[in-house]
Backbone bond lengths (Angstrom), bond angles and torsions (degrees), N, CA, C in turn:
res aa  C-N    CA-C-N  psi(-1)  N-CA   C-N-CA  omega(-1)  CA-C   N-CA-C  phi
1 M - - - 1.464 - - 1.527 109.37 -
2 P 1.355 118.78 120.34 1.469 120.07 -177.78 1.527 113.65 -62.86
3 Y 1.354 118.09 -42.29 1.458 120.38 -173.65 1.524 109.85 -138.80
4 L 1.330 115.38 120.11 1.459 120.05 179.18 1.524 110.77 -76.64
5 H 1.341 116.17 -44.47 1.458 120.88 -176.11 1.532 110.57 -104.30
6 R 1.295 115.69 139.64 1.463 121.40 -178.13 1.531 110.86 -77.27
7 I 1.333 116.22 134.83 1.467 122.67 175.62 1.524 107.44 -117.76
8 P 1.330 118.52 110.42 1.475 120.83 -174.82 1.520 112.64 -58.41
9 E 1.330 114.09 149.28 1.461 122.17 176.18 1.522 107.96 -118.80
10 G 1.315 117.51 146.25 1.463 121.09 -179.72 1.519 112.30 -66.98
11 Q 1.334 115.43 168.61 1.457 121.08 -178.28 1.514 112.56 -86.31
12 E 1.315 117.52 -18.56 1.458 121.20 -176.98 1.528 111.27 -100.27
13 V 1.326 116.37 136.93 1.466 121.80 172.14 1.523 107.84 -84.08
14 D 1.334 116.25 140.11 1.461 120.94 178.91 1.523 110.31 -53.40
15 E 1.323 116.20 133.67 1.468 121.32 -176.50 1.522 112.40 -57.32
16 N 1.335 116.78 -36.44 1.457 120.42 -177.49 1.528 112.80 -68.66
17 A 1.340 116.34 -20.59 1.464 120.07 -179.06 1.528 111.99 -98.40
18 L 1.327 117.76 -9.04 1.463 120.97 -174.36 1.521 112.99 -59.47
19 T 1.331 117.00 -45.88 1.463 120.58 -175.62 1.521 111.04 -63.36
20 V 1.332 116.54 -46.53 1.462 120.03 179.92 1.521 110.48 -65.29
21 F 1.325 117.11 -44.43 1.463 120.96 179.84 1.524 110.94 -60.57
22 S 1.327 116.51 -43.48 1.461 120.77 -179.87 1.519 111.51 -63.38
23 R 1.321 116.30 -41.38 1.462 120.09 -179.74 1.527 111.31 -65.34
24 V 1.336 116.41 -44.16 1.460 120.32 179.37 1.530 110.39 -64.39
25 A 1.332 116.82 -40.73 1.464 120.68 178.99 1.521 111.24 -63.28
26 R 1.324 117.03 -37.02 1.462 120.17 178.68 1.527 110.69 -68.48
27 W 1.323 116.09 -39.31 1.475 119.39 178.50 1.530 110.65 -61.83
28 G 1.322 116.40 -40.53 1.468 119.85 -177.74 1.506 114.11 -91.87
29 G 1.339 116.54 -0.06 1.454 120.32 -173.59 1.513 114.10 -63.57
30 Y 1.321 116.85 -38.11 1.459 119.87 -177.72 1.529 110.51 -63.32
31 A 1.339 116.81 -49.19 1.459 120.46 -179.87 1.526 111.40 -63.61
32 A 1.341 116.94 -39.63 1.461 120.27 179.22 1.521 111.17 -64.73
33 A 1.340 116.29 -41.12 1.465 120.05 179.43 1.521 111.38 -67.10
34 R 1.327 117.35 -36.83 1.464 120.49 176.15 1.527 110.16 -62.38
35 R 1.320 115.71 -39.97 1.468 119.08 177.71 1.533 110.74 -62.23
36 V 1.323 116.35 -44.81 1.462 120.26 179.29 1.523 110.43 -63.77
37 Q 1.318 116.81 -40.07 1.455 121.08 177.89 1.533 110.64 -57.43
38 K 1.329 117.10 -42.83 1.463 120.84 179.87 1.522 111.33 -68.23
39 I 1.328 116.67 -36.80 1.467 120.18 179.82 1.526 110.66 -66.18
40 L 1.326 115.81 -46.59 1.461 119.91 -176.47 1.523 112.41 -75.51
41 G 1.334 116.85 -27.04 1.455 120.62 177.46 1.516 112.93 55.07
42 S 1.314 115.71 -132.10 1.463 121.17 -176.08 1.522 112.93 -74.78
43 H 1.341 117.43 -6.23 1.465 119.49 178.84 1.532 111.50 -65.42
44 L 1.337 116.29 -30.73 1.460 120.85 -178.65 1.521 108.97 -91.93
45 A 1.317 116.20 114.38 1.460 120.52 -174.37 1.523 110.41 -139.65
46 S 1.315 115.32 166.99 1.461 121.35 179.71 1.525 110.50 -59.89
47 G 1.335 115.03 145.09 1.454 121.01 176.34 1.509 114.94 86.41
48 M 1.331 118.23 -4.13 1.459 120.77 -177.70 1.524 111.53 -84.14
49 N 1.327 114.83 152.91 1.459 122.19 171.17 1.524 108.21 -94.37
50 V 1.330 115.95 121.62 1.465 121.19 -177.35 1.526 108.77 -120.62
51 L 1.323 116.38 128.01 1.461 122.60 -179.76 1.520 109.35 -116.41
52 D 1.331 116.66 126.18 1.463 122.11 175.98 1.524 108.43 -108.96
53 I 1.328 116.47 114.28 1.464 122.08 -174.99 1.524 110.03 -95.60
54 G 1.330 115.63 132.23 1.459 120.16 -173.99 1.513 109.80 71.24
55 T 1.318 115.45 45.12 1.470 121.57 -169.05 1.524 113.60 -68.73
56 G 1.340 117.91 -19.20 1.461 119.88 -178.96 1.518 110.41 59.90
57 P 1.337 118.73 -130.42 1.463 121.02 178.61 1.523 113.49 -79.05
58 A 1.333 117.10 7.97 1.475 123.89 170.57 1.517 114.56 66.32
59 S 1.322 118.50 22.92 1.461 119.85 -175.79 1.528 112.31 -63.37
60 I 1.340 117.91 -39.62 1.465 119.10 -177.32 1.526 111.94 -69.74
61 P 1.341 120.72 -51.03 1.471 117.90 177.80 1.519 113.73 -63.91
62 L 1.328 118.04 -29.67 1.463 119.67 177.38 1.524 111.30 -63.22
63 Y 1.323 116.90 -45.59 1.463 119.11 179.51 1.526 111.92 -74.73
64 L 1.333 117.81 -33.01 1.464 119.29 174.87 1.523 110.89 -62.23
65 K 1.308 116.56 -35.72 1.463 120.90 176.91 1.526 110.43 -62.35
66 R 1.325 117.09 -35.13 1.460 120.26 177.43 1.533 110.19 -65.58
67 F 1.341 116.64 -37.61 1.459 120.26 179.74 1.530 111.64 -74.80
68 F 1.338 116.59 -32.48 1.467 122.00 -177.04 1.526 109.28 -128.94
69 P 1.327 117.42 74.43 1.472 120.71 -173.89 1.526 114.41 -63.76
70 E 1.336 117.73 -21.91 1.462 120.10 -178.58 1.523 113.16 -88.74
71 A 1.336 117.89 -5.23 1.461 120.72 175.33 1.527 109.41 -85.61
72 D 1.320 116.27 156.29 1.464 122.44 -177.18 1.524 108.64 -106.16
73 F 1.335 117.20 111.37 1.465 122.34 -175.15 1.520 111.24 -106.32
74 T 1.335 115.13 137.69 1.459 122.00 173.72 1.517 108.96 -129.70
75 G 1.325 116.11 129.82 1.456 121.83 174.26 1.515 109.76 -104.37
76 L 1.331 117.30 124.22 1.461 122.12 -177.57 1.523 109.78 -116.10
77 D 1.336 115.64 136.41 1.460 119.61 177.20 1.521 109.48 -149.97
78 I 1.328 115.31 149.91 1.462 120.48 178.69 1.520 111.66 -83.18
79 S 1.341 116.72 -17.94 1.459 122.22 -174.78 1.522 111.68 -92.17
80 A 1.322 116.46 120.71 1.465 120.51 177.08 1.521 110.95 -63.64
81 G 1.336 117.20 -37.53 1.453 120.71 178.66 1.515 112.05 -62.41
82 M 1.321 116.80 -42.21 1.463 120.65 177.99 1.527 110.92 -64.95
83 L 1.310 117.29 -41.92 1.464 120.21 179.82 1.522 111.36 -64.84
84 N 1.323 116.62 -33.94 1.469 119.25 175.53 1.530 110.50 -64.12
85 K 1.341 116.75 -41.37 1.464 120.02 177.11 1.522 110.93 -67.20
86 A 1.317 117.04 -36.79 1.465 120.54 176.86 1.525 110.61 -62.15
87 A 1.335 116.56 -41.18 1.466 120.10 177.86 1.524 111.25 -64.46
88 E 1.334 116.61 -38.19 1.466 120.26 176.49 1.529 110.85 -63.72
89 N 1.328 116.81 -44.23 1.464 120.54 179.35 1.528 111.36 -65.03
90 R 1.314 116.05 -38.28 1.464 120.55 177.17 1.525 110.68 -59.16
91 K 1.318 115.91 -39.95 1.462 120.43 178.94 1.522 111.57 -72.03
92 I 1.343 117.01 -43.35 1.469 121.38 -179.58 1.519 111.16 -61.54
93 L 1.337 115.88 -44.71 1.462 120.68 -177.16 1.531 112.69 -83.78
94 N 1.343 116.11 -11.95 1.467 121.63 -179.63 1.529 111.05 54.98
95 I 1.320 114.67 49.05 1.465 122.24 178.09 1.527 107.46 -125.32
96 K 1.305 116.87 133.45 1.456 121.25 -174.72 1.531 111.54 -96.80
97 I 1.328 115.67 114.95 1.460 121.66 168.67 1.527 107.40 -135.45
98 H 1.318 115.88 163.33 1.463 120.78 176.68 1.528 109.08 -85.41
99 L 1.322 116.80 145.31 1.458 122.69 174.13 1.521 108.30 -122.57
100 L 1.325 115.65 135.97 1.454 120.60 -172.05 1.519 109.76 -139.25
101 A 1.335 116.13 130.84 1.460 121.14 174.25 1.518 108.69 -82.46
102 G 1.313 115.96 131.89 1.456 118.38 179.73 1.514 111.94 177.44
103 D 1.328 114.29 165.64 1.458 123.60 -178.28 1.525 108.26 -104.91
104 G 1.336 116.84 129.45 1.457 120.56 179.71 1.509 113.58 -61.10
105 K 1.320 118.05 -18.60 1.457 121.58 179.93 1.525 112.41 -89.16
106 C 1.335 116.83 -4.87 1.472 121.66 178.14 1.526 107.40 -154.72
107 L 1.314 116.04 76.41 1.456 121.80 -170.26 1.526 112.10 -71.64
108 P 1.332 117.48 131.78 1.473 121.04 177.86 1.530 111.36 -82.38
109 I 1.322 115.40 54.53 1.466 122.41 -172.10 1.518 108.40 -140.29
110 G 1.328 116.25 143.77 1.452 121.55 -178.86 1.520 113.22 -67.88
111 S 1.323 115.43 154.27 1.459 121.07 179.80 1.523 111.48 -67.64
112 R 1.339 114.58 146.19 1.468 122.70 175.99 1.526 111.78 53.52
113 S 1.326 116.92 44.42 1.461 120.35 -174.44 1.526 114.78 -119.04
114 I 1.340 118.72 -7.01 1.458 121.40 -173.34 1.531 110.50 -118.27
115 D 1.329 116.17 133.30 1.466 121.23 179.47 1.526 112.38 -79.45
116 I 1.319 116.21 -42.97 1.463 121.01 -177.71 1.522 109.03 -135.73
117 I 1.322 116.04 132.09 1.467 122.07 175.00 1.514 108.38 -119.80
118 T 1.324 116.45 130.12 1.461 121.81 175.98 1.525 109.55 -122.88
119 S 1.309 114.95 156.13 1.469 120.58 175.21 1.519 107.29 -156.78
120 F 1.345 115.90 122.68 1.459 120.03 -173.89 1.526 110.76 -123.30
121 F 1.332 115.33 115.96 1.461 122.74 174.58 1.533 111.95 56.67
122 A 1.328 113.89 40.11 1.465 120.95 175.71 1.517 111.99 -117.90
123 L 1.335 117.75 -20.66 1.459 121.21 -174.24 1.521 111.97 -60.43
124 H 1.327 117.76 -34.19 1.472 119.34 -177.13 1.527 112.37 -68.56
125 H 1.324 117.72 -12.84 1.463 120.79 175.56 1.526 111.97 -82.59
126 M 1.331 118.12 -9.33 1.464 121.78 -172.04 1.517 111.06 -98.42
127 E 1.315 115.36 129.00 1.452 121.10 178.64 1.520 113.02 -89.25
128 Q 1.320 117.70 -17.32 1.462 122.00 179.97 1.524 109.08 -128.22
129 P 1.327 119.02 72.50 1.466 120.61 -177.84 1.518 113.79 -60.39
130 G 1.332 116.96 -26.55 1.466 119.00 178.21 1.521 111.50 -59.26
131 D 1.341 117.27 -41.22 1.460 121.28 177.57 1.525 110.65 -62.39
132 F 1.329 116.28 -39.96 1.455 121.61 179.18 1.526 110.96 -62.40
133 F 1.332 117.01 -48.39 1.461 119.74 -178.03 1.531 112.10 -67.97
134 R 1.326 117.00 -31.73 1.476 119.12 174.60 1.517 110.71 -64.95
135 E 1.327 116.98 -38.23 1.460 120.41 177.85 1.532 111.19 -67.58
136 I 1.317 116.80 -36.59 1.464 119.92 175.25 1.518 109.56 -59.08
137 D 1.327 116.39 -48.10 1.463 120.80 178.47 1.527 111.79 -58.53
138 R 1.311 116.31 -35.73 1.464 120.30 -176.48 1.524 112.43 -72.17
139 V 1.316 118.16 -45.22 1.467 120.09 -170.97 1.532 113.10 -91.50
140 L 1.331 117.80 -16.34 1.463 120.12 -178.05 1.526 110.07 -75.95
141 K 1.313 115.73 133.94 1.463 120.85 176.47 1.526 110.46 -65.47
142 P 1.336 118.24 152.53 1.469 119.83 172.47 1.532 110.17 -56.23
143 G 1.305 116.52 129.38 1.454 120.32 -176.90 1.518 113.62 82.69
144 G 1.335 117.69 2.95 1.453 121.56 -179.55 1.522 112.07 -74.13
145 V 1.324 115.34 175.28 1.463 121.82 -173.97 1.528 110.34 -122.82
146 F 1.315 114.99 136.21 1.467 121.80 176.00 1.525 108.27 -125.09
147 L 1.341 116.26 132.33 1.464 122.38 177.34 1.519 109.09 -134.94
148 C 1.309 116.28 115.79 1.474 122.49 177.98 1.523 107.96 -122.50
149 I 1.325 116.69 125.16 1.460 122.04 177.18 1.525 108.53 -123.49
150 D 1.318 115.40 132.43 1.464 120.01 176.71 1.525 109.10 -149.07
151 F 1.333 115.58 171.11 1.444 120.39 173.41 1.528 109.89 -65.08
152 R 1.312 116.26 158.16 1.461 121.40 169.87 1.523 107.80 -113.06
153 R 1.320 116.30 131.34 1.463 120.95 -175.82 1.525 112.29 -66.11
154 D 1.331 115.97 -22.97 1.464 120.58 -177.62 1.530 112.06 -99.13
155 M 1.329 117.18 27.47 1.463 119.38 176.83 1.527 110.30 -63.30
156 P 1.343 117.94 153.82 1.474 120.31 178.58 1.527 111.74 -57.69
157 R 1.303 116.36 149.07 1.460 121.39 -176.42 1.533 112.47 -58.62
158 F 1.329 116.80 -41.53 1.468 118.73 -177.98 1.518 110.80 -62.46
159 M 1.346 116.11 -35.89 1.457 119.59 178.37 1.521 110.83 -67.62
160 Y 1.326 116.26 -43.57 1.460 120.29 178.42 1.522 111.24 -59.84
161 H 1.324 117.54 -48.03 1.464 120.39 -176.67 1.534 110.93 -66.64
162 T 1.328 117.57 -33.89 1.461 120.60 177.22 1.525 110.34 -65.82
163 L 1.322 116.32 -48.33 1.467 120.01 178.99 1.521 111.61 -61.03
164 N 1.328 115.70 -42.81 1.461 120.08 -178.35 1.525 111.11 -64.34
165 F 1.326 117.38 -39.23 1.458 121.44 179.16 1.532 110.86 -64.22
166 V 1.328 116.42 -48.16 1.473 120.47 -179.60 1.521 110.23 -62.06
167 W 1.328 116.99 -45.13 1.468 121.11 -178.79 1.529 110.75 -60.29
168 Q 1.313 116.66 -46.24 1.462 119.32 -177.60 1.532 111.68 -67.17
169 C 1.328 117.06 -30.03 1.467 119.30 175.12 1.525 110.96 -63.72
170 V 1.336 116.49 -37.99 1.464 121.00 -178.10 1.524 111.40 -78.15
171 F 1.332 117.19 -41.55 1.463 121.52 -171.27 1.527 113.30 -108.39
172 F 1.330 117.67 16.81 1.464 120.64 -170.67 1.522 113.15 -56.32
173 F 1.327 117.05 -39.11 1.462 119.86 -175.75 1.528 113.12 -92.90
174 T 1.329 117.00 17.55 1.462 121.01 178.07 1.521 109.75 -122.26
175 S 1.335 114.97 166.64 1.463 119.58 177.80 1.522 111.65 -72.06
176 G 1.333 117.28 -7.73 1.460 120.59 179.39 1.515 114.31 -90.73
177 R 1.336 117.33 11.78 1.465 119.32 -173.67 1.530 112.96 -66.02
178 L 1.330 117.79 -21.27 1.469 120.87 178.11 1.522 111.74 -96.51
179 G 1.333 116.43 8.93 1.456 120.69 -172.68 1.509 114.56 -59.20
180 I 1.326 117.90 -43.19 1.462 119.65 -176.48 1.521 110.70 -68.17
181 R 1.330 116.40 -37.41 1.469 119.69 177.07 1.524 110.55 -62.87
182 N 1.330 116.03 -46.15 1.459 119.80 -179.43 1.527 111.67 -64.29
183 S 1.334 116.00 -37.19 1.467 119.83 -179.17 1.521 111.52 -67.77
184 I 1.318 117.06 -41.43 1.465 120.11 -179.77 1.524 110.76 -70.97
185 Q 1.326 117.32 -35.89 1.464 120.02 174.32 1.524 111.57 -60.64
186 A 1.321 116.29 -32.50 1.467 121.52 -177.05 1.525 112.98 -90.21
187 A 1.333 117.10 -8.76 1.465 120.14 -176.13 1.530 111.03 -69.47
188 W 1.315 114.94 159.93 1.457 122.19 179.76 1.525 110.16 -97.12
189 R 1.333 115.95 157.35 1.457 121.94 171.67 1.527 109.05 -97.52
190 S 1.310 115.85 155.88 1.464 119.37 -176.29 1.526 111.44 -61.17
191 V 1.327 117.87 -36.87 1.464 119.71 -179.87 1.528 110.61 -66.03
192 E 1.324 117.63 -33.37 1.467 120.87 178.03 1.519 110.87 -67.85
193 I 1.343 116.56 -43.95 1.458 119.78 178.94 1.522 110.60 -66.36
194 K 1.319 117.64 -38.88 1.464 120.68 177.77 1.519 110.66 -59.37
195 N 1.328 117.23 -43.25 1.464 121.05 179.24 1.517 111.28 -66.76
196 I 1.327 117.91 -37.99 1.467 121.65 178.27 1.521 110.55 -63.45
197 L 1.318 116.79 -43.50 1.473 120.52 178.16 1.531 111.01 -62.80
198 M 1.320 116.59 -41.55 1.472 120.53 -179.79 1.521 110.99 -66.37
199 L 1.324 116.79 -44.08 1.463 120.54 -178.86 1.523 111.93 -63.82
200 N 1.339 117.08 -28.94 1.458 121.37 179.85 1.526 113.15 -95.67
201 N 1.340 116.22 8.73 1.472 121.80 178.25 1.526 111.83 53.54
202 L 1.328 115.82 42.12 1.456 121.23 -179.68 1.528 108.92 -100.92
203 N 1.326 115.81 123.12 1.452 122.04 -175.30 1.521 110.96 -112.96
204 G 1.318 115.61 160.52 1.459 121.09 174.92 1.512 114.21 90.80
205 F 1.338 117.98 -7.52 1.461 121.73 176.61 1.530 109.07 -88.64
206 T 1.322 116.11 140.68 1.461 120.16 173.61 1.526 109.01 -125.76
207 I 1.323 115.89 153.36 1.458 122.35 -176.08 1.523 109.09 -120.55
208 H 1.329 115.75 133.54 1.457 122.33 178.86 1.526 107.77 -132.88
209 V 1.329 116.25 151.34 1.466 119.94 178.43 1.525 110.51 -133.05
210 N 1.331 114.72 149.04 1.455 122.10 165.70 1.533 105.94 -125.42
211 P 1.334 119.73 -178.84 1.469 118.71 -174.44 1.525 115.59 -55.94
212 M 1.335 118.01 -28.84 1.461 120.28 -176.45 1.518 112.93 -107.54
213 E 1.333 117.53 -30.56 1.463 121.09 -164.39 1.526 112.99 -122.93
214 M 1.337 113.15 160.50 1.457 122.94 166.50 1.519 107.91 -118.82
215 W 1.327 116.83 133.52 1.454 122.83 176.61 1.524 108.84 -112.98
216 I 1.318 116.89 130.01 1.460 122.48 170.65 1.518 106.69 -113.87
217 V 1.317 117.75 120.82 1.453 120.92 -172.45 1.516 111.29 -132.11
218 K 1.321 113.88 159.44 1.466 120.90 173.47 1.529 106.71 -146.65
219 G 1.332 116.32 132.04 1.457 120.15 178.24 1.495 114.88 84.31
220 L 1.342 118.08 2.34 1.460 122.73 177.13 1.517 108.51 -109.66
221 K 1.306 117.01 128.12 1.466 121.10 -175.54 1.524 112.21 -91.84
222 A 1.329 116.44 -72.03 1.461 120.82 -175.62 1.527 109.51 -90.30
223 L 1.331 115.19 124.65 1.460 120.51 -178.96 1.517 110.03 -132.45
224 A 1.322 115.95 139.76 1.459 122.15 171.82 1.514 106.55 -115.46
225 V 1.341 116.48 93.08 1.458 120.84 -174.64 1.525 111.40 -82.81
């Protein structure tokens, strides 16, 4: 286990690393969106409202919109800098999605209004995940789907060192070169999230892990993590 104790990470990405991070996310966005498409399967269909929380440069919802042009996608982020990069990517890729400033712990969205909610590698930025999961319960339609993927702080050491090496190769000359280390230090363990869900009397969520990631899902039955 790389880190026994959690060390919080801020919600804002360093401005000097934003451009590089956004570019790398756009390069990998197609493959990431294909992965999400396979995970969601038939749950993602035309006419649905899809909300991506902590969207960052919005690479995943932008490419998902290309796969499902009749679905309505919104990318939400608390960071103005990230939303600016998302707007740039939207223009570069010439794909239309909505962008919304907001906090995942207090969503500016009506109750029971969203068919699918996704969140990728944003949970470790949150200090009060219980508030986040309560908001998911509030805005998700009955029978809706929630998919949250993030790092797990207790990933095997070899996995951590591999990720850290690759990240530093990409971001070595930027202020974001320590980003992956900081993110994993701030990530939650599955037992911590399970306790948070229990303490908040939140039902219907399930937790799955693979060597690198933790998935928190609702409304998804069969998963290959």
